[in-house]
N, C-alpha and C positions, 0 to 999 in steps of 0.2 A: 504493500498499500502505500501512495506517496502521499509525504505531509502537508500541510498547507499553512502557507504561511498569511498572514494579516497585519494588514500596518490600519491601525483605528486613530482617527483625528479626534479629539473630545475638547469640547466648548463646555466652561462651566457658565451657570448663570448668574455667581456672582464670584469671578476670579481674586476680585480685589480685597474680599471678606474672608477674613480670617478664621472664621465660623464655618464660611460655607466650604473655604479648603479643606478643614480640617474633615468634614461631613463627606465631600468627598474621598479623602485618602482611608477614611473607617470603610466606605464603600469599595473601595478599589480593593483593601487586603481582602474583603470577606467574598468578593466577586475572583480575585486570583485564586484564593483557596478552592473555590469551586471550578475556576478553570483547569488547576492541577490534578483535581479527580479525574479527569477529561482527557488525561494524556497531553493538557495544554501547558505551553509554557511562553511566561513574559521574558520574553529575549533583552528588549533593551526601552528603557522609556526615557523622553525627554521632553523636558518640561521649558518650555518657550517664554521670550522677551514676549510681554502684553501689548497688543493695542486692539482694536473692535474686529479685526478680521482673521487674527491670530490663534489657534486654538491653544487651548491652557496645555493640553500635551498631546504629545504622539506615543501611542504603543507597539511595540514590534512582538508579535505574538504566532508562536507556531504550534500545531496542533498536529500529533502521528498521523491521523489520518482523518477523510471527510467524515466518516460515520463518528468520531469522538468529538467533531466542532458541533454536531448536528446534535449528538446527546449533550451538549453544554447547552445549546440554545433551548433546549426545552427540558432542562434541567431545573424540579419545583422549589429548588433551594435559592435560583436564581430569579424563577418567576419571584418569590418572596420578597427580592431586594428590591422591586419594581417602582413603588412608592419611593424608597430613600435615593434611586438615580432618578426618579423625574424630579424630587425635589433638588438635586444638585445639577444635574448635566442639561444643557440645555440642546447642544447640537453633536451628534455622534456620525462619521464619515468613517465608514471601513470598509479597504480595498485589498481584493485575495489576488494573491500571485503566487509565487516561488522565488526558493532561496534564487540568487543570480550569482555571476561568476567572482572568484576572488582576482583581486586586481593588485 
């Protein structure tokens, strides 16, 4: 089976508010725990300098296989986090790809 590489761009509702950022970080730690349960790995996180057009963070994620990713998406624990997610995350863009060459 081929692994799946995802790039997720995340915008917060209030990235300039320390409490909102703390709630986001708590949510992400819990989501990452669930991701690992499905053979997922958070490879790298980049927190960007902010302006109104820039995402708060970019996540590089890998799942061992498509069925692992699909199981993560429908995991009941992940679904229970949706209210927290909606409270702190304004927008998400996810791009699917594959590992590129080493330069």
